[in-house]
N, C-alpha and C positions, 0 to 999 in steps of 0.2 A: 349577616352574622346569623351565618347556623343555627337554630335554637338548641340550647344543651339540655332541654327535656324533651324527649321524646316520645310521645305517649305509646308506642308500642314496649318500654322496656314494662319489663314484668312489676320488676319493685319499687317504683313511683305510688304513693297514693293519691297523689298529686299530678294537675298538671297543666304550663303554662304555653299560652297559645297567642298568637297573633293577631290583633282585633282592628284592623282600618290603624288608627297613628300605634294603637297604643297596646298592655300584654293585660291578657287576663291567666287572673289566678283561677283555679279552681281544687278547691278536696271535698272528696262525699264525707261526711260527716258522721251518717247513722241514718240507722232509719224509723223513722216516726211507728210507736206500737201501735198508736190510735188509727194514722190512715195507712196504713205501709208505705209510703212513700219515702223515697230518700230526699234528704236534707246537703245540702252543698253549700258550704263554708268558701267566694269568692272574694275578692279582690282586682281590683284593678290599680295597673304602675302603667302610666304615661310616659311613650317611648317606646320605639323599640332596637333603640343602639346599645352596645354592649353595657351599660351601665347600667342602662332598662333591667336587662334581664339579670344584671345580678340584684336590682332591685328585685323582681320579682320573685327570685330564688328569696332568697330576704322574709319575702310576705308568706312564699310555700312555705318557712319554716316553720311561721307563726302562725298561721293557720293551722297546720301538723302539730303543732303543739297545744292548740286549743281543744283540739280531737282529743290528745289524748289525755291531753289535763281530765276533758271529762268524762274519759272511758274511765278511772282509776276510782278506787274509792280511798277516804281518808281517815273513814270515822273505826276509832276501836271498841264500837258497840257490836256483842258478839249475835253471829248468823241465831243463833238459841234467841235472842228478842225482837231482831229482828223477823224473825216466821213468825212470833206470836202480833207484833203490831200490826203485820203483811194481814191475817189469818182476819183481825179484827176489819180492817178495813176491805178487803178484797171485795169484791164484786163475786160471789161465789153462788153458782144453783145451791140448793140446798144437804142435797145427797155425798155433794164435791165438799161443799164445808164438816160434815160430820166426818165422810174418809181423809183430810188431807193430816190434822192431830196424827191422828194413826200414823200415817206411813212417815211423815216428818220425825217423829218419836220411833219409827222401826229403824228409819233408813241414814236418814241426814245425820240428826243433831247425836245420838250418839257418839259419832265419829267426826263432826265438825260443827256442834254446836258450843262449844265453846268456845272458838276462834274467835279474834278482831275479822267484819268483816275484810277490811286491807289486806290482812294475809291470807285472801282466801283467792286461788288464781284458776285457770286449766288445767293449772301443771298438778297444782294439790289433789285438788279435786282427779284427777288421775292416779 
């Protein structure tokens, strides 16, 4: 049977590939901020028949959902509150620590400061 999931499909965010007598499901999760390395979620499905491919597709969907959920913010805390906490906790050079509050007050916070984090998106920022 031909695999229904081809790595050349640009719309796919994960892959399923045959490895011996099983199928490997892989999804790229994110780049680790400290190491800069990509993290990958994987699952193994035993067998390579049509039923195994269906199970692998279900695993792929679950892994993609995990990645999507981890990228969304559910908090109703405002950007203003979070930015203040971040400034207190961030490891910054002293000159940067002095400059950031002014930059935030002049640029982001007047427009987006009172928005809950869950409402911020690239679309809103555009």
